[in-house]
C-alpha positions in Angstrom: 17.6 -6.7 7.1 14.1 -5.7 8.1 11.7 -3.3 6.6 10.0 -0.6 8.7 6.6 0.3 7.5 6.0 3.9 6.4 3.9 6.2 8.6 2.6 9.2 6.8 3.0 12.6 8.4 4.1 11.3 11.7 6.1 14.0 13.4 6.3 13.4 17.1 8.8 15.3 19.3 9.1 12.3 21.7 12.5 10.8 20.8 13.4 7.8 18.7 10.6 5.7 17.1 10.3 2.7 14.6 7.6 0.6 13.3 6.3 -2.7 11.9 3.1 -4.5 11.3 0.8 -7.3 10.0 -2.8 -7.6 8.9 -5.3 -10.4 8.0 -8.5 -11.3 6.4 -12.1 -12.2 7.0 -14.4 -12.8 9.9 -18.2 -12.1 10.1 -20.2 -10.5 12.8 -17.6 -7.8 13.5 -18.4 -5.8 16.7 -17.1 -2.4 16.1 -15.0 -0.5 18.6 -14.6 3.1 19.6 -13.6 6.1 17.4 -11.3 7.4 20.1 -8.7 5.7 22.3 -6.4 6.9 25.1 -2.8 5.5 25.4 -0.8 6.3 28.6 2.8 7.0 27.8 5.2 5.9 30.6 8.4 5.6 28.7 10.8 8.0 30.4 14.3 6.4 29.9 16.3 5.0 27.0 16.0 1.4 28.3 12.2 1.5 28.0 10.1 0.9 25.0 6.5 1.5 24.2 4.9 -0.6 21.4 1.6 0.8 20.0 -0.3 -1.4 17.7 -3.0 -0.3 15.1 -4.9 -3.4 13.9 -7.4 -2.9 11.1 -10.3 -5.4 11.3 -11.9 -4.3 8.0 -11.1 -5.1 4.4 -11.4 -1.3 3.8 -8.5 1.1 4.1 -8.4 3.1 7.3 -6.4 5.8 9.1 -5.4 6.2 12.7 -4.3 9.7 13.8 -2.1 10.2 16.8 -1.8 13.3 18.9 0.8 13.2 21.8 0.1 15.5 24.8 2.5 16.6 27.6 1.5 16.3 31.2 0.3 20.0 31.1 -1.8 19.2 28.0 0.4 20.8 25.4 0.0 18.9 22.1 2.8 17.6 20.0 2.8 17.0 16.3 -0.2 15.2 14.8 0.6 12.1 12.9 -1.4 9.7 10.6 -0.9 6.0 10.3 -2.3 4.6 7.0 -3.7 1.1 7.2 -4.5 -1.0 4.2 -7.3 -3.5 4.4 -6.7 -6.0 7.2 -3.5 -4.2 7.9 -1.7 -3.9 11.2 1.2 -1.5 12.2 3.2 -1.3 15.4 5.1 1.8 16.3 8.0 1.7 18.8 8.8 4.7 21.0 11.8 5.2 23.1 12.5 7.5 26.1 10.1 10.5 26.1 9.9 11.8 29.7 7.7 14.8 28.9 5.0 12.9 27.0 2.0 11.9 29.0 -0.4 10.2 26.6 -1.6 9.7 23.0 -5.1 10.5 21.7 -5.7 8.1 18.9 -8.7 8.7 16.5 -9.9 5.8 14.2 -12.8 7.1 12.3 -13.9 3.8 10.9 -14.4 2.4 14.5 -12.8 -0.9 13.0 -9.3 -0.3 14.1 -8.1 -2.1 17.4 -5.5 -0.2 19.4 -3.3 -1.9 22.0 0.1 -1.2 23.6 2.9 -2.7 25.4 5.4 -1.2 27.8 8.7 -3.0 28.4 11.9 -2.3 30.3 14.5 -5.1 30.5 16.3 -3.2 33.3 13.0 -2.9 35.3 11.9 -5.6 35.0 8.8 -4.2 33.5 6.8 -5.9 30.7 3.1 -5.2 30.5 0.5 -4.9 27.7 -3.1 -3.8 27.4 -5.8 -2.8 25.0 -5.9 1.0 24.9 -8.6 2.7 26.9 -11.8 3.3 24.9 -13.0 6.9 25.2 -16.2 6.8 23.3 -17.2 9.6 20.8 -15.5 12.8 21.8 -17.6 14.8 19.3 -20.9 13.7 21.1 -19.8 12.6 24.6 -22.2 11.0 27.0 -23.7 13.3 29.8 -21.6 11.4 32.4 -18.4 9.4 32.0 -17.6 6.8 34.8 -14.6 4.6 35.4 -13.9 2.4 38.2 -10.3 1.3 39.0 -9.0 -1.3 41.4 -6.4 0.1 43.8 -4.3 -2.5 45.5 -1.8 -2.2 48.2 1.0 -2.2 45.5 -0.5 1.0 43.9 1.9 3.9 44.0 -0.1 6.5 42.0 -3.1 7.0 39.9 -2.9 8.8 36.5 -6.0 10.9 35.5 -6.1 12.3 32.0 -8.6 14.8 30.5 -9.3 13.6 27.1 -11.0 16.8 25.9 -10.0 20.2 24.8 -11.9 22.1 27.6 -11.1 22.3 31.4 -12.7 19.6 33.4 -13.3 18.4 36.9 -13.2 14.7 37.6 -14.6 13.5 41.0 -12.7 10.6 42.6 -14.5 8.7 45.3 -13.0 5.8 47.3 -15.0 2.7 48.1 -13.8 0.0 50.5 -15.6 -3.2 51.8 -15.6 -4.0 55.5 -15.3 -7.8 54.6 -15.2 -9.9 51.3 -18.5 -10.1 49.5 -20.2 -7.1 51.3 -21.2 -3.7 49.9 -18.3 -1.2 49.9 -18.7 2.0 51.9 -17.9 5.4 50.4 -15.0 7.2 51.9 -13.0 10.2 50.8 -14.2 12.0 47.7 -11.8 14.6 46.0 -12.2 16.9 43.0 -9.5 16.6 40.4 -9.3 19.8 38.3 -7.7 19.3 34.9 -6.7 21.7 32.1 -7.5 20.7 28.6 -5.7 17.3 27.8 -3.8 17.5 31.1 -2.6 14.5 33.0 -2.2 14.6 36.8 -1.4 12.2 39.6 -3.3 11.1 42.7 -1.6 9.4 45.6 -3.4 6.4 46.8 -2.9 7.7 50.4 -5.3 10.5 49.5 -8.0 8.0 50.3 -6.4 6.8 53.6 -3.2 5.1 54.7 -3.0 1.6 53.1 -6.1 2.1 51.1 -7.3 -1.0 49.2 -10.5 -0.9 47.2 -12.3 0.8 44.3 -11.9 4.4 43.2 -14.8 5.6 41.1 -14.1 8.5 38.9 -17.0 10.5 37.4 -17.1 13.6 35.1 -19.3 15.4 32.6 -16.6 15.0 30.0 -14.5 12.1 28.8 -11.4 11.1 30.7 -9.4 8.0 31.6 -7.5 6.8 34.7 -4.7 4.3 35.0 -3.1 2.9 38.2 0.6 2.7 38.5 2.3 0.0 40.7 6.0 0.2 41.7 8.3 2.8 40.0 6.5 2.9 36.6 4.5 -0.3 36.1 0.9 0.1 34.9 -1.7 -2.1 36.5 -4.2 -2.3 33.7 -7.1 -3.5 36.0 -9.3 -0.4 35.2 -9.4 -0.6 31.4 -13.1 -1.0 30.6 -14.5 -3.3 27.9 -15.7 -1.5 24.7 -19.1 -3.2 25.0 -20.5 -4.2 28.4 -22.5 -7.3 28.5 -22.9 -10.5 30.5 -20.2 -12.8 29.2 -18.3 -16.1 29.5 -14.6 -15.5 29.8 -11.7 -17.9 29.4 -8.1 -17.6 30.7 -5.1 -19.8 31.4 -3.1 -19.7 34.7 0.3 -21.1 35.9 0.6 -22.5 39.4 3.4 -24.2 41.3 7.2 -25.0 40.8 8.3 -23.1 37.7 12.0 -23.7 37.9 14.1 -26.0 40.1 17.7 -25.1 41.6 17.0 -22.4 42.4 13.3 -23.1 43.2 11.1 -20.4 41.9 7.3 -20.5 41.7 4.4 -19.2 39.8 1.2 -18.1 41.6 -1.9 -16.1 40.5 -4.8 -14.1 41.9 -8.1 -12.9 40.4 -8.9 -9.3 40.8 -12.7 -8.6 40.5 -14.2 -5.2 40.6 -17.9 -4.5 40.7 -18.6 -1.1 39.0 -22.3 -1.3 39.9 -24.0 0.2 42.9 -25.6 -3.1 43.9 -24.3 -6.6 44.6 -23.2 -8.9 41.8 -22.1 -12.5 41.5 -19.4 -14.1 39.4 -19.6 -17.8 38.6 -16.4 -19.9 38.5 -17.7 -22.5 36.0 -14.7 -24.6 35.0 -11.1 -25.2 36.1 -9.5 -27.8 33.8 -6.1 -29.1 32.7 -4.9 -28.8 29.2 -6.3 -32.2 28.3 -9.8 -31.1 29.5 -9.9 -33.1 32.7 -11.8 -31.3 35.4 -10.2 -29.9 38.6 -13.4 -28.2 39.5 -16.3 -30.5 39.7 -19.2 -28.1 40.1 -19.6 -24.4 39.5 -18.9 -22.0 42.4 -20.2 -18.5 43.1 -18.1 -15.4 44.1 -20.1 -12.7 45.8 -19.3 -9.1 45.1 -20.7 -6.2 47.1 -21.6 -2.9 45.6 -18.5 -1.1 44.3 -16.4 -3.8 45.8 -12.9 -4.8 44.6 -11.9 -8.2 45.7 -8.6 -10.1 45.3 -8.9 -13.8 45.3 -5.6 -15.6 45.8 -5.1 -19.4 45.5 -5.3 -19.8 49.2 -8.7 -18.1 49.3 -12.1 -19.6 48.8 -13.2 -20.7 46.2 -9.7 -21.5 45.0 -7.9 -22.9 48.1 -9.0 -26.5 47.8 -8.2 -26.5 44.0 -4.7 -24.9 44.2 -3.5 -23.8 47.7 0.0 -22.7 48.6 2.1 -22.5 45.3 5.3 -23.1 47.2 4.1 -26.6 48.2 3.6 -27.8 44.7 6.4 -30.0 43.2 5.3 -29.4 39.6 3.9 -26.6 37.5 0.3 -26.8 36.8 -1.3 -24.9 33.9 -5.0 -24.7 33.9 -8.0 -23.1 32.0 -10.5 -21.1 34.0 -13.9 -20.2 32.7 -15.9 -17.6 34.5 -19.4 -16.2 33.9 -19.1 -12.4 34.5 -22.0 -9.9 34.8 -21.7 -6.9 32.4 -20.7 -4.4 35.1 -17.9 -6.6 36.7 -14.3 -6.2 35.5 -11.9 -9.1 36.0 -8.2 -9.6 35.5 -5.6 -12.2 36.5 -2.1 -11.4 38.1 0.7 -13.8 37.7 3.5 -13.4 40.2 6.4 -15.1 42.1 5.0 -15.8 45.6 8.5 -15.9 47.2 9.6 -12.5 46.4 6.2 -11.1 45.4 7.5 -9.9 42.1 4.6 -8.8 40.0 5.2 -10.6 36.6 2.1 -9.7 34.7 -1.6 -9.0 34.2 -3.9 -10.7 31.7 -7.6 -10.2 30.9 -9.7 -13.3 30.5 -11.2 -13.3 26.9 -14.5 -14.0 25.3 -15.0 -16.8 22.8 -15.5 -16.2 19.0 -14.9 -17.7 15.6 -12.2 -15.3 14.4 -9.7 -14.1 16.9 -6.5 -12.1 16.2 -3.3 -11.9 18.3 -1.7 -8.5 17.8 1.8 -7.1 18.1 3.6 -10.4 18.0 7.4 -9.7 17.9 9.5 -11.6 15.4 13.1 -12.9 15.8 14.3 -9.5 14.4 13.4 -7.8 17.7 12.5 -10.6 20.2 14.9 -10.9 23.2 17.1 -13.9 22.9 15.8 -15.1 26.2 12.1 -14.6 25.5 9.5 -16.9 24.1 6.0 -16.1 22.9 2.8 -18.3 22.9 -0.7 -18.2 22.1 -3.1 -20.4 24.0 -6.2 -21.7 22.3 -9.1 -22.6 24.6 -11.9 -25.0 23.8 -15.0 -24.3 25.9 -17.0 -27.0 24.1 -17.6 -30.5 25.3 -16.3 -32.0 22.0 -12.9 -31.8 20.3 -12.5 -28.9 17.8 -10.1 -27.9 15.1 -8.7 -24.3 15.0 -6.6 -23.0 12.0 -3.9 -20.5 12.8 -2.3 -18.2 10.1 0.4 -15.6 10.3 -0.3 -12.2 8.9 3.0 -10.7 7.5 2.9 -6.9 6.8 3.2 -5.9 3.2 4.6 -2.7 1.5 2.1 0.1 1.4 -0.8 -0.3 -0.9 -0.9 -4.0 -0.7 -3.4 -5.8 1.6 -2.2 -8.6 3.8 -3.7 -12.0 4.2 -2.9 -14.9 6.6 -0.5 -17.6 5.6 -1.3 -21.0 7.2 0.9 -21.6 10.2 -0.7 -24.6 12.0 -3.9 -26.5 12.3 -4.6 -27.2 16.1 -6.6 -30.1 17.4 -7.9 -28.9 20.8 -9.3 -31.5 23.2 -12.9 -31.1 24.6 -12.8 -28.5 27.4 -9.0 -28.3 27.0 -6.3 -26.0 25.6 -3.3 -26.0 23.3 -0.2 -23.8 23.2 1.5 -22.6 19.9 4.6 -20.5 19.6 5.2 -18.5 16.4 8.9 -18.0 17.3 12.0 -19.1 15.5 10.9 -18.1 12.0 11.9 -15.2 9.9 8.8 -13.7 8.5 9.4 -12.1 5.1 7.2 -9.7 3.2 6.4 -9.9 -0.7 9.8 -8.1 -1.3 11.8 -10.5 0.8 12.3 -8.2 3.8 12.1 -9.5 7.3 9.5 -7.7 9.5 9.7 -6.9 13.1 6.0 -7.5 14.0 3.2 -9.9 12.8 -0.3 -10.8 13.8 -1.8 -14.2 14.1 -5.4 -15.0 13.0 -7.2 -18.0 14.4 -10.4 -19.3 12.8 -12.8 -22.2 13.5 -16.4 -23.3 12.9 -16.6 -23.9 16.6 -16.4 -21.1 19.3 -13.0 -20.8 21.0 -11.0 -18.3 22.9 -7.4 -17.1 22.7 -5.0 -15.7 25.2 -1.3 -15.0 24.6 1.9 -14.4 26.6 5.6 -13.6 26.3 7.9 -14.9 28.9 11.5 -13.8 29.5 14.0 -15.9 31.4 17.5 -15.8 32.5 20.1 -18.0 30.8 19.5 -20.5 33.6 15.7 -20.5 33.0 14.4 -18.4 35.8 11.4 -16.5 34.8 11.9 -12.6 35.1 9.3 -11.0 32.9 5.8 -11.9 31.8 3.3 -10.0 29.6 0.2 -10.6 27.7 -0.1 -10.8 24.0 -3.3 -8.8 23.2 -6.1 -10.7 21.4 -9.3 -9.6 19.8 -12.4 -11.7 19.0 -14.2 -10.3 15.9 -17.4 -11.5 17.4 -17.1 -9.6 20.6 -15.5 -6.2 21.4 -14.7 -7.2 25.0 
């Protein structure tokens, strides 16, 4: 039996929903987030699920309010999610074809909001931080968002985040060759009623368009790229705080499963949001034991407004990886990049034989307290799915990282991490940990559906997470990120 955390006053006319959660304690140097968040809602059938997680980073109580909006901007019932100190709650929504998005308000600016969209019949399994909207009460004079539009893009959702009619200008930028400044192409105005969501066809910018679409407006909005039938791309979600940063990620490459042979491959997607050239540094590529695959740092040039896709057969990755279908084993590697403040980067994992898009992840900054949010427990986890967090050590010495599990408690009781594992991470290497296979119980003995993980260390480290779903025979069919948040950095 599992307990569903109470949600005060949540009356949403969008079909069946449920909830769960976890919270944790501590961590200095908290970098606050936004007050307002946008969550696109793409759950249209009964087989699809949308998990929305609210994670309180503060020891003080907090509240997150949710307002659903239809595509024409009509609001639904406003709900309030009460969060105890260091608390986390995950709501589950099923089948709501008329709901376009949620406006989430977190007055404390210390509540992290993320979401995951999954459809076992899709196969769709994606996760992302919600889109930071800034302060809607005192909006900036100009709001700008750049999104990468790949050849797989089928539509672009544009949402007015305000209660006044708005016009968003969308301008296409395409580079004549990799590393060169993009050239402005078609520019179209997108008229939006209050809180309305509309769609743009990528062909608006030209047949087979690939590049960057820059959206600008005098009022807050957000845009999301859709690939395939209903699969969000997540490349355009901006960081809360832009700054030059070192980012860590793990990638899988090569033979993933034999008989039948299936493979894992990856690509970097880099988008320069600036009007002048930028440069990304690929600083490290290492195996899990820390041994180097890359012997010296390499530069990746980005022209103004350029979106660049770098596959494993392109420079500067080709001599390090190459053709995934020629690899007889599976390689998992840690990549470290130095990324300027106005460049966005994501990693796509996919099957190179059937070009099935398996998942998108965002490289993460290092910190000393890092939370992994919305982790499913055995109560709701697919029997063929497994979850892991990956702890990255960017230091040249071995470090120790403590991992605790944060189990949700009844309302009125703060949560605290219970020790789960102590990890020894080799110099420049990484270690995987799975929280699966355990029934997590609250103080009253009820099993919970979602937990959070808290990782802490005296040394800087980074955390990424993933959930993989495989057939009974072991073939990978779905892959999604587990969203993590460093308390030291709101990236």
